C-alpha positions as CSV (number, residue, x, y, z in Angstrom):
1,M,0.0,0.0,0.0
2,R,1.4,3.4,-0.9
3,P,1.8,6.0,1.9
4,M,-0.7,8.9,2.1
5,K,0.4,12.4,1.0
6,K,-1.7,14.4,3.6
7,P,1.4,15.7,5.4
8,A,2.5,17.5,2.3
9,V,-0.9,19.1,2.0
10,L,-0.6,20.2,5.7
11,V,2.8,21.8,5.1
12,T,1.5,23.6,2.1
13,S,-1.4,24.9,4.1
14,L,0.8,26.2,6.9
15,A,3.1,28.0,4.5
16,A,0.1,29.7,2.8
17,A,-1.2,30.8,6.2
18,F,2.2,32.2,7.2
19,A,2.5,34.1,3.9
20,A,-1.0,35.5,4.5
21,A,0.0,36.7,8.0
22,L,3.0,38.5,6.6
23,L,0.8,40.3,4.1
24,T,-1.7,41.5,6.7
25,T,0.8,42.4,9.5
26,P,2.5,45.9,9.2
27,A,6.3,46.0,9.4
28,L,7.8,46.8,12.8
29,A,9.8,49.5,11.2
30,D,6.6,51.4,10.5
31,D,5.7,51.4,14.2
32,F,9.0,52.8,15.2
33,P,10.1,55.7,13.0
34,S,13.8,56.3,12.5
35,A,15.1,58.9,14.8
36,I,18.2,60.4,16.4
37,T,18.5,61.7,20.0
38,V,20.8,64.5,20.9
39,S,21.3,66.7,24.0
40,G,21.4,70.5,24.2
41,E,22.7,72.7,27.0
42,A,22.4,76.3,28.0
43,N,23.9,78.4,30.8
44,I,22.8,81.8,31.9
45,S,24.7,83.8,34.5
46,A,22.9,86.4,36.6
47,A,23.8,88.7,39.5
48,P,21.9,87.8,42.7
49,D,19.3,90.3,43.9
50,L,18.6,88.8,47.4
51,A,20.9,87.9,50.3
52,Q,20.2,86.0,53.5
53,I,22.2,86.2,56.7
54,D,22.0,84.0,59.8
55,A,23.1,85.9,62.9
56,G,22.8,85.4,66.6
57,V,23.8,86.1,70.2
58,A,24.9,83.7,72.9
59,N,25.3,84.3,76.6
60,D,26.5,82.3,79.6
61,A,25.3,82.8,83.1
62,K,25.1,80.9,86.4
63,S,21.4,80.5,86.3
64,A,19.0,79.7,83.5
65,K,17.0,82.9,84.2
66,E,20.0,85.1,84.2
67,A,21.2,83.6,80.9
68,S,17.8,83.9,79.3
69,D,17.2,87.5,80.5
70,T,20.6,88.6,79.3
71,N,20.2,86.9,76.0
72,N,16.7,88.4,75.4
73,A,18.1,91.9,76.1
74,A,21.0,91.3,73.7
75,M,18.7,90.1,70.9
76,G,16.4,93.0,71.5
77,K,19.3,95.4,70.7
78,V,20.0,93.4,67.5
79,L,16.4,93.7,66.4
80,L,16.3,97.4,67.1
81,A,19.5,97.9,65.1
82,L,18.0,96.0,62.1
83,K,14.9,98.2,62.3
84,G,17.1,101.3,62.5
85,A,19.0,100.1,59.4
86,G,15.8,100.1,57.4
87,I,15.2,96.4,57.3
88,P,11.4,95.7,57.2
89,E,10.2,93.6,60.1
90,K,8.8,91.0,57.6
91,D,12.4,90.4,56.4
92,Y,13.8,89.1,59.7
93,Q,12.6,86.3,62.0
94,T,13.8,84.1,64.8
95,S,15.3,81.0,63.4
96,R,16.5,79.2,66.6
97,L,16.2,79.7,70.3
98,S,17.9,77.5,72.9
99,L,18.8,77.3,76.6
100,Q,21.2,74.6,77.6
101,P,22.9,73.6,80.8
102,Q,26.7,73.7,80.9
103,Y,28.5,70.9,82.7
104,G,31.8,70.9,84.6
105,Q,33.8,68.0,85.9
106,N,34.6,66.9,89.4
107,K,38.0,65.3,89.2
108,S,37.6,63.6,92.6
109,T,34.2,62.0,92.0
110,G,34.1,61.9,88.2
111,A,30.6,63.6,88.3
112,S,29.6,66.3,85.8
113,P,27.6,68.9,87.7
114,V,25.8,71.8,86.1
115,V,27.9,74.9,86.4
116,G,25.9,77.3,84.4
117,F,23.6,77.8,81.4
118,R,24.0,79.1,77.9
119,A,21.2,80.9,76.1
120,S,21.3,81.6,72.4
121,N,19.0,83.3,70.0
122,R,19.4,83.4,66.2
123,V,17.7,85.5,63.6
124,T,17.6,85.1,59.8
125,V,17.7,88.4,57.8
126,K,16.7,88.9,54.2
127,I,18.5,91.8,52.4
128,R,16.8,92.8,49.2
129,D,19.7,95.2,48.2
130,V,22.8,93.0,48.0
131,T,25.0,96.1,48.0
132,K,24.0,96.6,51.7
133,V,25.1,93.2,52.9
134,A,28.4,94.4,54.4
135,A,26.7,97.3,56.1
136,V,24.1,95.1,57.6
137,I,26.7,92.7,59.0
138,D,28.5,95.6,60.6
139,T,25.2,96.7,62.1
140,L,24.6,93.3,63.5
141,V,28.0,93.0,65.0
142,G,27.9,96.5,66.4
143,A,24.6,95.8,68.1
144,G,26.0,92.7,69.9
145,A,25.6,89.8,67.5
146,N,28.6,87.5,68.3
147,D,27.9,84.7,65.8
148,I,27.4,85.4,62.1
149,G,26.7,82.2,60.3
150,N,25.7,81.4,56.7
151,I,25.5,84.1,54.1
152,S,23.7,83.1,50.9
153,F,22.7,84.8,47.7
154,E,20.0,84.0,45.2
155,V,18.2,85.2,42.0
156,T,14.6,85.8,42.7
157,Q,13.5,85.9,39.0
158,A,15.1,82.5,38.3
159,S,12.0,81.1,36.5
160,K,12.2,83.8,33.7
161,L,15.9,83.2,33.2
162,L,15.4,79.4,33.1
163,D,12.7,79.8,30.4
164,D,15.3,81.7,28.3
165,A,17.8,78.9,28.9
166,R,15.3,76.3,27.9
167,E,14.9,78.0,24.5
168,Q,18.6,78.1,24.1
169,A,19.0,74.5,25.0
170,V,16.5,73.3,22.5
171,A,18.2,75.5,19.8
172,D,21.5,73.9,20.7
173,A,20.0,70.4,20.4
174,R,18.6,71.3,16.9
175,R,22.0,72.6,15.8
176,K,23.7,69.3,16.8
177,A,20.9,67.2,15.3
178,E,21.3,69.0,11.9
179,I,25.0,68.3,12.0
180,Y,24.4,64.6,12.5
181,A,21.6,64.5,9.9
182,K,23.9,66.1,7.3
183,A,26.8,63.8,8.1
184,T,24.6,60.7,7.8
185,G,22.8,61.8,4.6
186,V,19.3,62.1,6.1
187,T,16.8,64.9,6.6
188,L,15.8,66.2,10.0
189,G,12.1,66.0,10.8
190,A,10.0,67.2,13.7
191,P,10.9,66.6,17.4
192,L,9.3,63.4,18.8
193,S,10.1,64.0,22.5
194,V,11.8,66.4,24.8
195,T,13.2,65.5,28.2
196,E,14.6,68.2,30.5
197,G,17.3,67.9,33.1
198,G,19.1,70.8,34.8
199,Q,19.9,72.6,38.0
200,I,20.5,76.0,39.5
201,G,24.1,76.2,40.7
202,M,25.7,78.8,42.9
203,L,29.1,80.0,41.8
204,L,29.8,81.8,45.0
205,K,28.3,81.3,48.4
206,P,30.4,83.0,51.1
207,R,30.4,81.8,54.6
208,M,31.6,83.8,57.6
209,A,33.0,82.3,60.8
210,T,32.0,83.5,64.2
211,A,32.7,87.2,64.5
212,P,32.8,88.4,68.1
213,M,33.7,91.9,67.0
214,A,34.4,93.9,63.8
215,A,37.7,95.7,63.7
216,A,37.1,96.9,60.2
217,P,34.2,97.0,57.7
218,V,33.3,93.6,56.3
219,S,33.9,93.1,52.6
220,I,31.4,90.8,50.8
221,S,31.3,89.8,47.1
222,P,27.9,88.3,46.0
223,G,29.4,86.8,42.8
224,E,27.1,85.3,40.3
225,E,24.6,82.4,40.0
226,T,24.7,80.1,36.9
227,L,21.3,78.8,35.8
228,S,21.8,75.6,33.8
229,V,19.4,73.6,31.7
230,S,20.0,70.5,29.6
231,V,17.5,68.7,27.3
232,A,17.5,65.5,25.4
233,V,15.5,65.8,22.1
234,R,14.5,62.9,19.9
235,W,14.2,64.0,16.3
236,A,12.5,62.1,13.5
237,I,14.7,61.6,10.4
238,K,13.9,60.5,6.8
239,P,16.0,59.9,3.7
240,A,17.4,63.0,2.1
241,Q,15.4,64.1,-0.9
């Protein structure tokens, strides 16, 4: 008896079905258009227009009440000096207040008895004219502030400057993309996606150590802030015409 030929018919049917599927399924390349991705950067420097100073007074006394009263009186003088210097009350506020025991050491017993108390009061001051920073520091020290801490500067209109930097960053990305397109013999199309990354960086942030007294006027340089933006842009490309 001769063998049946049904398997051959089955193979032929599968091949026909596979060919039909290829004809009805779109190519994967059509779902994922050709593209190139490049990054663009932009930096804008700006002079700061706002300064912030952290200053305080600290006092030691035998009793907690004495330390606290002395400290309150000292800070009162500092606040009056700020007001006299033309700083609006809304631009300075208490940032830290503390009253802590101070311990000694009994060498014979090894105990650490309380020998006094330290009261401290700190105030944060905003200065909207950065040219007056040095004068305000002199005022603080002259009024009794014996601890000048961080001094920082910032640009209050950073959002507007960052918008300008964004435009420049995208233009930089287009410039690079056109170079790549020309070098590879293709035509640059529309942007498919834009991803932003960036930061605001301080070029100069001075810091002053504790200043119990001022023998000479303080010299402060606000420097500049650099606003940086980077973008990654994915551009469609097509064969050159």
